[in-house]
C-alpha positions as CSV (number, residue, x, y, z in Angstrom):
1,M,-2.2,-19.6,-32.7
2,N,-0.2,-16.7,-34.0
3,R,3.6,-16.5,-34.0
4,F,3.6,-14.3,-30.9
5,W,1.9,-16.8,-28.7
6,T,3.7,-19.8,-30.4
7,S,7.0,-18.3,-29.2
8,L,5.7,-17.7,-25.7
9,C,4.4,-21.2,-25.4
10,G,7.9,-22.4,-25.5
11,L,8.3,-21.1,-21.9
12,A,7.9,-24.0,-19.5
13,I,5.6,-23.3,-16.6
14,C,6.7,-24.8,-13.3
15,A,5.4,-23.5,-9.9
16,G,8.0,-23.1,-7.2
17,A,10.9,-24.3,-9.2
18,F,13.6,-22.7,-11.4
19,I,12.7,-22.9,-15.1
20,G,14.2,-21.7,-18.4
21,C,17.5,-20.8,-16.8
22,D,20.0,-19.5,-19.4
23,K,23.2,-21.5,-19.2
24,K,25.1,-19.7,-21.9
25,S,28.4,-18.1,-21.0
26,G,28.3,-14.4,-20.4
27,S,30.1,-11.5,-19.0
28,A,31.4,-11.5,-15.5
29,G,29.0,-10.2,-12.8
30,A,29.8,-7.9,-9.9
31,T,30.0,-10.8,-7.4
32,G,33.7,-11.3,-7.8
33,G,35.7,-14.2,-9.2
34,G,34.1,-13.9,-12.6
35,D,30.8,-15.3,-11.3
36,K,27.8,-14.6,-13.6
37,V,25.1,-12.4,-12.2
38,K,21.9,-14.3,-11.4
39,I,18.5,-12.6,-11.1
40,G,15.2,-14.2,-10.2
41,F,11.9,-13.2,-11.8
42,L,9.0,-14.4,-9.7
43,V,5.3,-14.1,-10.9
44,K,2.0,-15.0,-9.3
45,Q,0.3,-16.5,-12.4
46,P,2.9,-18.1,-14.6
47,E,0.4,-19.5,-17.0
48,E,-1.1,-16.1,-17.9
49,P,0.1,-14.5,-21.2
50,W,0.9,-11.2,-19.4
51,F,3.5,-12.9,-17.2
52,Q,4.8,-15.1,-20.0
53,T,5.4,-11.8,-21.9
54,E,7.3,-10.4,-19.0
55,W,9.4,-13.5,-18.7
56,A,10.1,-13.5,-22.5
57,F,11.4,-9.9,-22.4
58,A,13.3,-10.5,-19.1
59,Q,15.0,-13.3,-20.9
60,K,15.8,-11.0,-23.8
61,A,17.5,-8.6,-21.3
62,A,19.4,-11.6,-19.9
63,D,20.6,-12.7,-23.3
64,E,21.7,-9.2,-24.3
65,K,23.5,-8.3,-21.1
66,G,24.8,-11.7,-20.2
67,F,23.2,-12.5,-16.8
68,E,21.4,-15.7,-15.8
69,L,17.6,-15.4,-15.4
70,L,15.8,-17.7,-13.0
71,K,12.1,-17.8,-13.8
72,I,9.8,-18.9,-10.9
73,G,6.1,-19.3,-10.5
74,T,5.0,-18.4,-7.0
75,Q,1.2,-18.8,-6.8
76,D,1.0,-18.4,-3.1
77,G,2.8,-16.9,-0.2
78,E,4.5,-20.1,0.9
79,K,6.0,-20.6,-2.5
80,A,7.1,-17.0,-2.8
81,L,9.0,-17.0,0.5
82,A,10.5,-20.5,-0.2
83,A,11.6,-19.2,-3.7
84,I,13.6,-16.4,-2.1
85,D,15.5,-18.9,0.0
86,N,16.1,-21.0,-3.1
87,L,17.4,-17.9,-5.0
88,A,20.0,-17.3,-2.2
89,A,21.0,-21.0,-2.2
90,N,21.5,-20.7,-6.0
91,Q,23.8,-17.7,-5.4
92,A,21.4,-15.1,-7.0
93,Q,22.1,-11.5,-6.2
94,G,18.6,-10.0,-6.6
95,F,15.1,-10.6,-7.8
96,V,12.0,-9.0,-9.4
97,I,8.6,-10.1,-8.1
98,C,4.9,-9.7,-8.7
99,T,3.7,-11.0,-5.4
100,P,0.6,-13.4,-5.1
101,D,-0.5,-11.2,-2.2
102,V,0.5,-7.6,-1.7
103,R,0.2,-7.9,2.0
104,L,3.2,-10.2,2.0
105,G,5.4,-7.1,1.4
106,P,6.9,-6.9,4.9
107,A,7.7,-10.6,5.0
108,I,9.3,-10.6,1.5
109,V,11.4,-7.5,2.3
110,A,12.6,-9.1,5.5
111,K,13.4,-12.4,3.7
112,A,15.3,-10.5,0.9
113,K,17.3,-8.6,3.5
114,A,18.1,-11.8,5.4
115,N,19.4,-13.3,2.2
116,N,21.3,-10.2,1.1
117,L,19.2,-10.0,-2.1
118,K,18.3,-6.8,-3.9
119,L,14.6,-6.5,-4.5
120,M,12.2,-4.8,-7.0
121,T,8.5,-5.2,-7.4
122,V,6.7,-5.3,-10.7
123,D,3.0,-4.7,-11.5
124,D,1.7,-4.7,-7.9
125,Q,3.2,-2.7,-5.1
126,F,3.6,-4.1,-1.6
127,I,1.3,-3.1,1.2
128,G,2.8,-2.5,4.7
129,K,1.4,-3.5,8.1
130,D,-0.1,0.0,8.2
131,G,-2.2,-0.7,5.1
132,K,-0.2,1.8,3.0
133,V,2.0,1.3,-0.1
134,M,5.6,0.4,0.8
135,E,7.1,3.3,-1.2
136,D,10.7,2.5,-0.1
137,V,10.6,-0.7,-2.3
138,H,11.8,-0.1,-5.9
139,H,8.9,-0.6,-8.2
140,L,7.8,-0.6,-11.9
141,G,4.1,-0.6,-12.3
142,V,1.1,0.7,-14.2
143,A,-0.5,4.2,-14.0
144,A,-3.7,2.3,-13.1
145,R,-6.2,5.2,-13.1
146,D,-4.8,6.5,-16.4
147,V,-5.2,3.1,-17.9
148,G,-8.8,3.0,-16.6
149,H,-9.3,6.4,-18.3
150,V,-8.4,4.9,-21.7
151,S,-10.9,2.1,-21.2
152,G,-13.6,4.4,-20.1
153,Q,-13.1,6.8,-22.9
154,A,-13.2,3.9,-25.5
155,L,-16.5,2.7,-24.0
156,F,-18.0,6.2,-24.2
157,D,-16.8,6.7,-27.7
158,E,-18.5,3.5,-28.8
159,F,-21.6,4.5,-27.0
160,K,-21.8,7.8,-28.9
161,K,-20.8,6.3,-32.2
162,R,-23.6,3.7,-32.0
163,N,-26.2,6.4,-31.1
164,W,-27.3,4.5,-28.0
165,T,-29.2,6.4,-25.3
166,P,-28.9,6.2,-21.5
167,A,-32.5,5.1,-21.4
168,D,-31.6,1.8,-23.2
169,A,-27.9,1.5,-22.2
170,A,-25.9,0.8,-19.1
171,A,-22.3,0.1,-18.0
172,C,-21.2,-3.0,-16.2
173,V,-17.9,-2.6,-14.4
174,V,-16.5,-5.8,-12.9
175,T,-14.5,-4.9,-9.8
176,F,-11.9,-6.5,-7.5
177,D,-11.3,-3.9,-4.8
178,E,-9.0,-6.2,-2.7
179,L,-6.2,-5.2,-5.1
180,D,-5.2,-1.5,-5.2
181,T,-4.2,-1.4,-8.9
182,A,-7.5,-3.1,-9.8
183,R,-9.5,-0.6,-7.7
184,E,-7.7,2.3,-9.4
185,R,-8.3,0.9,-12.9
186,T,-12.1,0.4,-12.4
187,A,-12.3,3.8,-10.6
188,G,-10.7,5.4,-13.7
189,I,-13.2,3.7,-16.0
190,I,-16.1,5.0,-14.1
191,E,-14.5,8.5,-13.7
192,K,-14.0,8.9,-17.4
193,L,-17.5,7.7,-18.3
194,V,-19.0,10.3,-15.9
195,E,-16.6,13.0,-17.1
196,N,-18.0,12.5,-20.6
197,G,-21.6,12.8,-19.4
198,F,-22.6,9.2,-19.0
199,P,-25.2,9.1,-16.2
200,K,-23.7,7.8,-13.0
201,D,-26.9,6.0,-12.1
202,R,-26.5,3.9,-15.2
203,I,-23.1,2.6,-14.2
204,F,-23.3,-0.6,-12.2
205,T,-20.5,-2.4,-10.5
206,T,-20.3,-6.1,-9.7
207,P,-17.5,-7.7,-7.6
208,Q,-15.8,-10.8,-8.8
209,K,-14.6,-13.3,-6.2
210,T,-11.8,-14.7,-8.4
211,T,-9.7,-12.8,-10.9
212,D,-10.4,-15.0,-13.9
213,I,-13.0,-15.5,-16.6
214,P,-15.3,-17.7,-14.4
215,G,-15.2,-15.2,-11.6
216,S,-16.2,-12.3,-13.9
217,F,-18.8,-14.5,-15.7
218,E,-20.5,-15.3,-12.4
219,A,-20.4,-11.7,-11.1
220,T,-21.8,-10.3,-14.4
221,N,-24.6,-12.9,-14.6
222,V,-25.8,-11.6,-11.2
223,L,-25.9,-8.0,-12.6
224,L,-27.5,-9.0,-15.8
225,T,-30.3,-10.7,-13.9
226,Q,-30.9,-7.6,-11.9
227,H,-31.1,-5.4,-14.9
228,G,-32.9,-7.4,-17.6
229,D,-34.4,-4.3,-19.2
230,V,-31.0,-3.0,-20.5
231,K,-30.8,-3.3,-24.3
232,H,-27.2,-2.2,-24.7
233,W,-24.3,-2.9,-22.4
234,L,-20.9,-1.3,-22.0
235,M,-18.6,-3.8,-20.2
236,A,-15.2,-3.5,-18.6
237,G,-13.1,-4.5,-15.7
238,M,-9.5,-4.5,-14.3
239,N,-8.1,-6.7,-17.1
240,D,-8.9,-8.7,-20.2
241,T,-10.2,-11.7,-18.3
242,A,-12.7,-9.5,-16.4
243,A,-14.0,-8.1,-19.7
244,L,-14.0,-11.5,-21.4
245,G,-16.0,-13.0,-18.5
246,A,-18.5,-10.2,-18.8
247,V,-18.8,-10.7,-22.5
248,R,-19.3,-14.4,-22.2
249,A,-22.2,-13.8,-19.7
250,A,-23.7,-11.2,-22.1
251,E,-23.5,-13.6,-25.0
252,G,-25.3,-16.2,-23.0
253,R,-28.2,-13.8,-22.8
254,G,-28.3,-13.1,-26.5
255,F,-26.1,-9.9,-26.7
256,T,-23.9,-9.6,-29.8
257,A,-21.2,-7.3,-31.2
258,E,-24.1,-5.0,-32.2
259,T,-25.7,-4.7,-28.8
260,A,-22.8,-4.8,-26.4
261,V,-19.2,-3.5,-26.1
262,G,-16.5,-4.9,-23.9
263,I,-13.1,-3.3,-23.4
264,G,-10.3,-5.2,-21.6
265,I,-7.0,-4.1,-20.0
266,N,-3.6,-5.7,-20.6
267,G,-3.9,-6.5,-24.3
268,T,-2.2,-9.9,-23.8
269,D,-5.0,-12.2,-22.9
270,C,-7.4,-11.2,-25.7
271,I,-5.5,-11.9,-28.9
272,D,-7.4,-15.1,-29.7
273,E,-10.6,-13.2,-29.1
274,L,-9.7,-10.4,-31.5
275,K,-8.6,-12.9,-34.1
276,K,-12.0,-14.6,-34.3
277,P,-13.5,-14.4,-37.8
278,T,-16.9,-13.3,-36.4
279,P,-16.7,-10.2,-34.1
280,T,-17.9,-10.7,-30.5
281,P,-18.9,-8.0,-28.1
282,F,-15.3,-7.9,-27.0
283,Y,-14.3,-4.8,-29.0
284,G,-10.8,-4.1,-27.8
285,S,-8.3,-3.7,-25.0
286,V,-5.9,-1.3,-23.4
287,L,-2.5,-2.7,-24.4
288,M,0.0,-2.2,-21.5
289,E,3.7,-2.6,-21.8
290,A,4.4,-6.0,-20.3
291,N,7.5,-6.0,-22.5
292,L,8.9,-3.1,-20.6
293,H,7.9,-4.6,-17.3
294,G,9.9,-7.6,-18.1
295,Y,12.9,-6.1,-19.8
296,D,13.3,-2.8,-17.9
297,T,13.1,-4.3,-14.4
298,S,15.5,-7.1,-15.2
299,A,18.0,-4.7,-16.9
300,A,17.7,-2.3,-14.0
301,M,18.3,-5.1,-11.5
302,Y,21.4,-6.2,-13.5
303,K,22.8,-2.6,-13.5
304,W,22.1,-2.3,-9.8
305,I,24.0,-5.5,-9.0
306,K,26.8,-5.1,-11.5
307,D,27.5,-1.3,-11.4
308,G,25.8,-0.3,-8.1
309,V,23.4,2.0,-10.0
310,E,20.2,2.1,-8.0
311,P,17.0,2.2,-10.1
312,P,14.2,4.9,-9.5
313,K,12.0,4.2,-6.5
314,A,9.0,4.1,-8.7
315,H,8.1,4.3,-12.4
316,F,4.8,3.8,-14.0
317,T,3.8,2.9,-17.6
318,G,0.5,3.6,-19.5
319,G,-1.5,2.0,-22.2
320,V,-3.0,2.4,-25.7
321,L,-6.3,1.1,-27.1
322,I,-6.1,-1.8,-29.5
323,T,-9.0,-3.2,-31.5
324,R,-9.7,-6.0,-34.1
325,K,-8.5,-3.5,-36.7
326,D,-5.1,-2.7,-35.4
327,F,-4.0,-5.1,-32.7
328,E,-1.4,-6.8,-34.8
329,E,0.1,-3.5,-35.9
330,Q,0.2,-2.2,-32.3
331,L,1.8,-5.4,-31.0
332,K,4.5,-5.1,-33.6
333,K,5.0,-1.4,-32.8
334,H,5.5,-2.2,-29.2
335,G,7.9,-5.1,-29.9
336,M,5.4,-7.7,-28.7
337,W,4.5,-9.5,-31.9
338,R,6.4,-12.7,-32.8
């Protein structure tokens, strides 16, 4: 385990309860009476490296600016709504959330207003009762289709470099269309492959039921069974775990780093894979800026509470390709290597 993940493992994971709260003295908040500003940071999968990274950099913002950070795992809607009440009871003034279900948006907004808490979303935007994005909620997210383009371009570049032909090769794109950002990412992957001239009829999608490695593994196995004649696979999905699940399924059928290429998205859940002494079909990932998602949202919330400076309604970050050759360098460059 490298130093980056060693430091993150120090974060306790506790669903539905405050964890890692900074108790050091700090500057007075905007709440009057010298009270310290308290900000919640709620995430849907606290055990995932992506969210641990967000928490780590949110804590960095808290340490630098002198507010108290309340880190909460909210894996379902009941826990998310209960956590908002708990934040109010603990005299917090606002919170950042990556909701376990984007359709909870109206309920979370109503709960925040009832408790007089400022609200920002991170990563996933709320969906309103009309099925549309709730654009009135302040948000920091990912330019999902652009990130998909980076993944798709990397796949095509490897396809060309290896001199594979469409007759022998195909693309496996693991999908999860229930989530808007996931749908945009995979659409971007396909869009870029087609734009480069990869035959659309050689791009196959397979839906995963769960957004984890087993879910992708199962979905990919179905596809590989259907297309047993393919000699070379390009494999991708909405995140690292989608690509890793696809790679594991391919390996189970004898594919290697020479006969298959997998590209993930996030760049946080694949470090151990990229460190393996023997290369696997998992070639690389699109590193997104979980550091900014943690630091910038928390810092913006603090400034909103303390100084009344409202953050932008929406801001989106991009991503950069990392591979076995440069992942450590890229993590250091983006301030994410410890």
